[in-house]
N, CA, C and O of each residue as an XYZ file, in Angstrom:
256
protein
N     -30.341     53.078    -52.170
C     -29.946     51.717    -52.527
C     -29.002     51.764    -53.716
O     -29.196     52.529    -54.661
N     -28.014     50.957    -53.645
C     -27.107     50.820    -54.782
C     -26.497     49.428    -54.755
O     -26.731     48.650    -53.830
N     -25.727     49.131    -55.763
C     -25.127     47.801    -55.862
C     -23.658     47.810    -55.471
O     -22.942     46.844    -55.735
N     -23.196     48.895    -54.842
C     -21.801     48.969    -54.415
C     -21.634     48.229    -53.100
O     -22.315     48.523    -52.118
N     -20.724     47.269    -53.092
C     -20.463     46.578    -51.838
C     -19.481     47.415    -51.027
O     -18.767     48.250    -51.583
N     -19.445     47.203    -49.763
C     -18.543     47.960    -48.923
C     -18.609     47.464    -47.502
O     -19.352     46.536    -47.182
N     -17.830     48.087    -46.664
C     -17.772     47.687    -45.269
C     -17.722     48.948    -44.407
O     -16.950     49.868    -44.677
N     -18.542     48.976    -43.384
C     -18.508     50.083    -42.436
C     -17.330     49.861    -41.508
O     -17.122     48.755    -41.010
N     -16.560     50.917    -41.278
C     -15.401     50.793    -40.395
C     -15.459     51.870    -39.307
O     -16.115     52.899    -39.468
N     -14.775     51.618    -38.220
C     -14.743     52.532    -37.092
C     -14.362     53.941    -37.543
O     -13.419     54.125    -38.312
N     -15.111     54.930    -37.053
C     -14.845     56.325    -37.375
C     -15.705     56.887    -38.499
O     -15.780     58.104    -38.667
N     -16.350     56.030    -39.264
C     -17.222     56.522    -40.341
C     -18.561     56.972    -39.762
O     -19.023     56.447    -38.749
N     -19.170     57.947    -40.419
C     -20.525     58.363    -40.060
C     -21.438     58.150    -41.256
O     -21.016     58.246    -42.409
N     -22.692     57.861    -40.958
C     -23.695     57.632    -41.987
C     -24.978     58.344    -41.600
O     -25.288     58.490    -40.418
N     -25.711     58.779    -42.594
C     -27.020     59.368    -42.355
C     -28.076     58.431    -42.904
O     -28.010     58.019    -44.063
N     -29.049     58.095    -42.076
C     -30.177     57.256    -42.464
C     -31.369     58.184    -42.602
O     -31.724     58.879    -41.650
N     -31.998     58.208    -43.781
C     -33.036     59.198    -44.074
C     -34.316     58.546    -44.601
O     -34.568     58.582    -45.805
N     -35.126     57.953    -43.723
C     -36.389     57.378    -44.198
C     -37.402     58.457    -44.576
O     -37.365     59.570    -44.051
N     -38.294     58.116    -45.481
C     -39.388     59.003    -45.889
C     -40.701     58.250    -45.665
O     -40.859     57.118    -46.121
N     -41.635     58.882    -44.965
C     -42.962     58.307    -44.747
C     -43.935     59.003    -45.694
O     -43.973     60.231    -45.766
N     -44.720     58.208    -46.417
C     -45.653     58.755    -47.410
C     -47.067     58.304    -47.062
O     -47.292     57.135    -46.750
N     -48.023     59.240    -47.118
C     -49.406     58.955    -46.741
C     -50.138     58.040    -47.714
O     -50.998     57.270    -47.285
N     -49.835     58.094    -48.992
C     -50.606     57.317    -49.960
C     -49.663     56.407    -50.732
O     -49.046     55.517    -50.147
N     -49.546     56.620    -52.027
C     -48.647     55.804    -52.848
C     -47.194     56.134    -52.553
O     -46.881     57.232    -52.094
N     -46.320     55.195    -52.813
C     -44.891     55.400    -52.562
C     -44.133     55.747    -53.844
O     -42.923     55.533    -53.924
N     -44.832     56.278    -54.840
C     -44.175     56.660    -56.087
C     -43.648     58.084    -55.962
O     -44.384     58.995    -55.583
N     -42.369     58.271    -56.282
C     -41.743     59.585    -56.146
C     -41.091     60.020    -57.448
O     -40.783     59.200    -58.314
N     -40.890     61.312    -57.567
C     -40.238     61.915    -58.731
C     -39.135     62.830    -58.206
O     -39.359     63.595    -57.268
N     -37.952     62.757    -58.801
C     -36.870     63.663    -58.441
C     -36.792     64.754    -59.491
O     -36.767     64.478    -60.690
N     -36.755     66.002    -59.028
C     -36.707     67.141    -59.942
C     -35.379     67.192    -60.691
O     -34.425     66.501    -60.333
N     -35.330     68.009    -61.720
C     -34.137     68.136    -62.548
C     -32.915     68.608    -61.765
O     -31.785     68.409    -62.211
N     -33.125     69.232    -60.599
C     -31.976     69.690    -59.811
C     -31.211     68.522    -59.182
O     -30.147     68.718    -58.594
N     -31.760     67.296    -59.310
C     -31.092     66.108    -58.818
C     -31.143     65.934    -57.311
O     -30.516     65.018    -56.778
N     -31.878     66.794    -56.610
C     -31.914     66.781    -55.154
C     -33.325     66.664    -54.598
O     -33.590     65.833    -53.729
N     -34.232     67.499    -55.102
C     -35.599     67.565    -54.578
C     -36.402     66.368    -55.071
O     -36.456     66.087    -56.269
N     -37.026     65.668    -54.122
C     -37.870     64.528    -54.465
C     -39.256     64.767    -53.883
O     -39.388     65.158    -52.723
N     -40.289     64.534    -54.687
C     -41.680     64.736    -54.268
C     -42.494     63.509    -54.665
O     -42.076     62.720    -55.512
N     -43.673     63.359    -54.037
C     -44.570     62.278    -54.456
C     -45.166     62.649    -55.810
O     -45.457     63.816    -56.070
N     -45.342     61.662    -56.657
C     -45.834     61.972    -58.004
C     -47.312     62.330    -58.030
O     -47.785     62.903    -59.011
N     -48.058     62.004    -56.965
C     -49.486     62.328    -56.930
C     -49.824     63.426    -55.917
O     -50.999     63.685    -55.656
N     -48.801     64.072    -55.346
C     -49.031     65.153    -54.398
C     -49.365     64.696    -52.985
O     -49.766     65.508    -52.152
N     -49.205     63.397    -52.703
C     -49.477     62.887    -51.355
C     -48.542     63.540    -50.343
O     -47.418     63.926    -50.663
N     -49.043     63.653    -49.099
C     -48.216     64.182    -48.019
C     -47.070     63.230    -47.733
O     -47.224     62.012    -47.822
N     -45.922     63.790    -47.389
C     -44.759     62.987    -47.031
C     -43.962     63.708    -45.953
O     -44.014     64.932    -45.837
N     -43.234     62.941    -45.176
C     -42.354     63.501    -44.146
C     -41.025     62.767    -44.203
O     -40.984     61.543    -44.327
N     -39.953     63.517    -44.112
C     -38.616     62.941    -44.152
C     -37.905     63.332    -42.873
O     -38.039     64.465    -42.410
N     -37.157     62.419    -42.301
C     -36.349     62.735    -41.127
C     -35.038     61.983    -41.249
O     -34.879     61.136    -42.129
N     -34.110     62.288    -40.376
C     -32.815     61.622    -40.500
C     -32.160     61.432    -39.145
O     -32.417     62.163    -38.189
N     -31.312     60.434    -39.100
C     -30.423     60.210    -37.973
C     -29.017     60.032    -38.516
O     -28.823     59.396    -39.553
N     -28.048     60.586    -37.827
C     -26.652     60.383    -38.181
C     -26.062     59.436    -37.158
O     -26.233     59.630    -35.954
N     -25.362     58.407    -37.633
C     -24.769     57.421    -36.747
C     -23.261     57.363    -36.966
O     -22.771     57.586    -38.073
N     -22.547     57.064    -35.907
C     -21.099     56.928    -35.928
C     -20.759     55.476    -35.658
O     -21.244     54.895    -34.687
N     -19.935     54.884    -36.502
C     -19.481     53.514    -36.286
C     -18.343     53.556    -35.263
O     -17.342     54.246    -35.456
N     -18.516     52.807    -34.173
C     -17.502     52.758    -33.118
C     -16.916     51.352    -33.029
O     -17.383     50.439    -33.709
N     -15.910     51.180    -32.205
C     -15.273     49.881    -32.036
C     -16.265     48.846    -31.501
O     -16.159     47.659    -31.809
N     -17.232     49.307    -30.696
C     -18.176     48.386    -30.058
C     -19.557     48.370    -30.699
O     -20.434     47.646    -30.228
N     -19.774     49.133    -31.740
C     -21.088     49.165    -32.385
C     -21.346     50.477    -33.072
O     -20.518     50.963    -33.843
N     -22.512     51.059    -32.788
C     -22.914     52.309    -33.432
C     -23.417     53.276    -32.372
O     -24.114     52.878    -31.439
N     -23.061     54.551    -32.518
C     -23.566     55.603    -31.645
C     -24.461     56.513    -32.463
O     -24.047     57.013    -33.509
N     -25.686     56.736    -31.999
C     -26.597     57.650    -32.681
C     -26.232     59.065    -32.263
O     -26.309     59.405    -31.082
N     -25.831     59.896    -33.230
C     -25.375     61.257    -32.927
C     -26.523     62.256    -32.847
O     -26.337     63.363    -32.341
N     -27.700     61.891    -33.334
C     -28.825     62.828    -33.398
C     -29.926     62.465    -32.412
O     -31.106     62.638    -32.721
N     -29.570     61.973    -31.248
C     -30.570     61.642    -30.210
C     -31.269     62.916    -29.771
O     -30.681     63.997    -29.780
N     -32.524     62.778    -29.388
C     -33.301     63.926    -28.895
C     -33.239     63.952    -27.401
O     -33.823     64.836    -26.774
């Protein structure tokens, strides 16, 4: 989440990366600026989909 406004245009790709957490949703990001963990050690799972903006909508590039 951020406060930057913008517009998706044809040809752009985006990655949507939800995280599911078993207990509390409080997280901590390590000093490396990349690794994020639950602050209480709860189990979590992260997955992602990459989507392509097309003239007629969106195409999911990571279909199974």
